[in-house]
C-alpha positions in Angstrom: 23.3 -10.1 29.4 20.3 -8.4 31.0 17.2 -10.5 31.1 14.3 -9.1 29.1 11.9 -7.2 31.3 8.2 -7.9 31.2 5.2 -5.5 31.2 4.3 -6.8 34.7 7.7 -5.7 36.0 7.4 -2.3 34.3 4.0 -1.9 36.0 5.5 -2.8 39.4 8.4 -0.3 39.0 6.0 2.4 37.9 3.4 1.5 40.5 0.6 1.3 37.9 -1.5 -1.5 36.5 -0.4 -3.6 33.5 -3.2 -2.1 31.4 -1.9 1.4 32.1 1.5 0.3 30.8 -0.1 -0.8 27.6 -2.2 2.3 27.3 0.9 4.5 28.0 2.3 3.5 24.6 -0.9 4.6 22.8 -0.6 8.4 22.1 -4.4 8.6 21.8 -5.2 6.9 25.2 -6.4 8.8 28.3 -3.3 8.2 30.4 -2.1 11.4 32.1 1.1 13.0 30.8 2.8 12.5 34.2 2.0 8.8 34.3 2.9 8.3 30.6 6.3 9.9 31.1 7.0 7.8 34.1 6.1 4.5 32.3 8.0 5.4 29.1 11.1 6.6 31.1 11.3 3.2 32.9 10.6 1.4 29.6 13.5 3.3 27.9 15.8 2.5 30.8 15.3 -1.2 30.4 14.9 -1.1 26.6 11.3 -2.5 26.9 9.2 -2.7 23.7 5.5 -3.6 24.1 4.0 -6.6 22.4 1.6 -4.9 19.9 -0.8 -7.9 19.6 -1.0 -8.3 23.4 -1.6 -4.6 23.8 -4.3 -4.8 21.3 -6.2 -7.4 23.3 -6.2 -5.1 26.3 -7.0 -1.9 24.6 -9.2 -3.5 21.9 -7.2 -1.5 19.4 -4.6 -3.2 17.2 -3.1 0.1 15.9 -2.7 -1.8 12.6 -3.9 -0.5 9.3 -4.1 -2.9 6.3 -3.0 -1.7 2.9 -3.9 -3.8 -0.1 -2.1 -3.0 -3.4 -1.9 -4.7 -6.8 0.6 -2.6 -8.8 4.2 -3.0 -7.6 6.0 -1.8 -10.7 4.5 1.7 -10.9 6.8 4.0 -8.7 3.7 6.1 -7.9 2.3 3.3 -5.7 5.7 2.7 -4.1 5.6 6.4 -3.1 2.0 5.9 -1.8 3.1 3.0 0.4 6.2 4.8 1.7 4.2 7.9 2.6 1.4 6.0 4.3 3.9 3.9 6.3 5.7 7.0 7.6 2.7 9.1 8.3 0.8 6.3 10.0 3.8 5.6 12.1 3.8 9.2 13.3 0.3 8.6 14.6 1.2 5.4 16.4 0.0 3.0 13.7 1.8 0.2 11.9 1.0 -1.0 8.4 0.2 -4.6 7.4 0.7 -4.8 3.7 -0.9 -7.3 1.3 0.0 -7.6 -2.4 -2.8 -9.0 -4.6 -2.1 -10.7 -7.9 -5.8 -10.4 -9.0 -7.7 -7.4 -10.4 -10.3 -8.1 -7.7 -9.1 -8.8 -4.2 -10.1 -12.3 -3.0 -11.1 -12.9 0.6 -8.3 -15.4 1.2 -5.8 -12.8 0.1 -6.7 -10.5 2.9 -7.2 -13.2 5.6 -4.4 -11.7 7.6 -6.4 -8.5 8.0 -9.0 -10.4 9.9 -6.4 -12.5 11.7 -4.6 -9.4 13.1 -7.7 -7.4 13.6 -6.7 -4.4 11.6 -8.6 -1.2 12.4 -9.2 -0.3 8.8 -8.2 -1.3 5.3 -6.9 1.1 2.6 -7.2 -0.2 -0.9 -5.2 1.5 -3.6 -5.3 0.0 -7.1 -7.3 -3.2 -6.8 -11.0 -3.9 -6.7 -13.3 -5.1 -3.9 -16.6 -6.7 -4.4 -19.6 -5.2 -2.5 -20.1 -8.6 -0.8 -16.5 -8.4 0.6 -16.9 -4.8 1.7 -20.1 -5.9 3.6 -18.3 -8.8 5.3 -15.5 -6.5 6.3 -18.0 -3.9 7.7 -19.8 -6.7 9.6 -16.4 -7.5 11.2 -16.0 -3.8 12.1 -13.2 -3.4 9.6 -14.1 -0.3 7.4 -12.6 0.2 4.0 -11.1 3.4 2.4 -10.5 3.5 -1.3 -7.4 5.5 -2.2 -6.9 6.9 -5.7 -9.9 4.9 -6.7 -13.7 5.5 -6.8 -16.6 3.1 -6.8 -20.1 4.5 -6.2 -21.5 1.0 -5.7 -19.3 0.4 -2.6 -20.4 1.9 0.7 -17.1 3.2 1.9 -15.0 6.3 2.0 -12.9 7.4 -1.0 -10.0 9.8 -1.3 -8.7 10.6 -4.8 -7.4 13.4 -7.0 -9.9 15.1 -9.2 -9.1 13.2 -12.3 -11.8 14.8 -14.5 -10.7 18.3 -13.6 -7.1 17.4 -14.2 -7.7 15.8 -17.6 -9.9 18.7 -18.7 -7.1 21.0 -17.7 -4.6 19.1 -19.9 -7.1 19.1 -22.8 -7.5 22.9 -22.4 -3.8 23.3 -22.5 -3.5 21.4 -25.8 -6.5 23.2 -27.2 -5.1 26.6 -26.4 -1.9 25.6 -28.1 -4.0 25.0 -31.2 -3.0 21.4 -31.6 -5.2 19.5 -34.1 -4.1 15.9 -33.9 -4.4 14.8 -30.3 -3.6 11.3 -29.0 -4.6 9.8 -25.7 -2.7 6.7 -24.6 -5.0 5.1 -22.0 -4.5 3.0 -18.9 -6.4 -0.1 -17.9 -9.9 0.5 -19.3 -11.7 -0.9 -16.3 -10.1 1.4 -13.7 -11.9 4.5 -12.3 -8.7 6.5 -12.8 -8.5 5.8 -16.5 -12.3 6.1 -16.9 -12.3 9.6 -15.4 -9.2 10.8 -17.2 -10.5 9.7 -20.5 -13.9 11.2 -19.9 -12.5 14.6 -18.8 -10.0 14.7 -21.8 -12.4 13.4 -24.4 -15.5 15.4 -23.3 -13.5 18.7 -23.5 -12.7 18.1 -27.2 -16.2 16.9 -27.9 -17.6 20.2 -26.7 -15.2 21.9 -29.2 -16.5 19.5 -31.9 -13.0 17.9 -32.2 -12.0 14.3 -32.2 -9.1 12.7 -30.4 -7.4 9.4 -31.2 -6.9 6.7 -28.6 -4.4 3.9 -28.0 -5.6 1.4 -25.5 -2.8 0.9 -23.0 -2.5 -0.7 -19.6 -0.5 1.7 -17.5 2.8 0.0 -18.4 5.9 1.4 -20.0 6.3 -1.6 -22.4 2.8 -1.5 -23.8 2.8 2.3 -24.2 6.2 2.2 -25.9 5.4 -0.6 -28.4 1.9 0.6 -29.3 3.0 4.2 -29.7 5.9 3.1 -31.9 3.6 1.0 -34.1 1.2 4.0 -34.3 4.0 6.4 -35.4 5.6 3.9 -37.8 2.2 3.7 -39.5 2.6 7.3 -40.5 0.5 8.9 -37.7 2.1 12.0 -36.4 0.2 13.7 -33.5 0.8 17.2 -32.4 0.2 16.3 -28.7 0.0 13.2 -26.6 -1.5 12.6 -23.2 -0.3 9.5 -21.3 -2.8 8.3 -18.7 0.0 8.0 -16.2 3.7 8.9 -16.1 4.9 5.4 -16.8 2.7 5.4 -19.9 3.9 8.9 -20.9 7.6 7.8 -20.5 6.9 4.8 -22.8 5.4 7.2 -25.3 8.4 9.5 -24.9 10.9 6.7 -25.8 8.9 5.8 -28.9 8.7 9.4 -30.1 12.5 9.8 -29.5 13.1 6.6 -31.5 11.2 7.9 -34.5 13.3 11.1 -34.3 10.5 13.6 -33.8 11.5 16.8 -32.0 10.0 17.2 -28.5 8.4 19.6 -27.8 8.5 21.5 -31.2 6.8 18.7 -33.2 5.1 16.7 -30.4 4.2 17.8 -26.9 3.8 15.1 -24.3 2.1 15.2 -20.9 1.9 12.5 -18.2 0.0 12.1 -15.0 1.2 11.5 -11.4 4.5 13.4 -11.1 6.6 10.4 -10.0 10.2 11.1 -9.2 11.4 9.6 -12.6 9.5 12.3 -14.4 12.0 14.9 -13.3 15.1 12.9 -14.2 17.4 14.8 -16.7 16.8 12.2 -19.5 13.0 12.6 -19.3 12.0 16.1 -17.9 8.4 15.1 -18.4 5.6 17.6 -18.1 2.9 16.0 -16.0 -0.1 16.6 -13.8 1.0 16.4 -10.2 -1.3 14.4 -8.0 -1.6 16.0 -4.5 -0.2 12.8 -3.0 0.7 14.1 0.4 -2.6 15.9 0.8 -4.5 12.8 -0.3 -2.6 10.7 2.3 -3.2 13.3 5.0 -7.0 13.3 4.2 -7.1 9.6 4.4 -5.4 9.6 7.8 -7.8 12.3 9.0 -10.7 9.9 8.3 -8.9 7.2 10.3 -8.2 9.5 13.3 -11.7 11.0 13.4 -13.2 7.6 13.5 -15.9 8.6 10.9 -15.1 5.5 8.9 -18.7 4.7 8.0 -19.7 8.0 6.6 -19.0 7.1 2.9 -17.4 10.4 2.2 -16.0 11.1 -1.3 -13.1 13.4 -1.2 -11.5 14.8 -4.4 -8.5 17.0 -4.4 -7.2 19.1 -7.2 -3.6 18.8 -8.4 -1.6 21.1 -10.7 0.7 21.1 -13.7 4.4 20.5 -13.4 5.8 21.9 -16.6 9.1 20.5 -17.9 10.8 20.0 -21.2 8.2 17.9 -23.0 6.0 20.9 -23.5 6.8 24.3 -24.9 4.9 26.4 -22.3 
């Protein structure tokens, strides 16, 4: 068996310094194309893979991005994590993932981000205190909120335009002349639910119309049971907006169980456009979040290095009409 080759030996064979070998594996470094090719060709010949942590000590760049996420059951966030992992890999970054059990991320939960000197942290569906954001910034670890907003935190945010989206859904129901409208909410203390409810409810307020609300938590089980109880109590809405697709799918199952015709008697719209929404048994009409664009905008912030600008980027999505509406 061939003995594993070291970076010193690669440097000797390529007649360059060890630091040049390390920088040759960084696509953003200032190594010439000729030298980079020479080093990488030799590395490929001997199946050499650089030690990422050691390279980080030399270049002062770990090429690691931390991602903190709470929700593991919602397929939307699985898609978020998969897309970030692939696209960051294309730019030479690796992902260090941390799952938090708490609504608010605790410092000890993200200790590995400090330990491995990540270049930035992307937070999806959890909360950070302003004190923790300050501590991270003091350690030169900026934070980007993804699909979340918090004006009190001094950090960049990238999200879909939830208010525009929910107003568009409200307008659709209004134009269909529906009179009994139900909103099945997500977690009340999240910015996504807050904005979606505000956009949806404010539209109908302007029309001097009231909507009904079921307080959900973004889960299938809660949406299913609460909607079933609501329907069994004799409440029959014309239209239902679920705050996310998982919620809307729970609503859909409850409406089917009662035996109401979809979409002739009840129209249902979700939010996210997860892959399950298009499954034959569901065919859920939904608001499609511009997920790939959102991820690309986040990575642009990382690549430009303007991590302390506190930009707030909102991107509009669009309807994906399927069988739960009669459009």
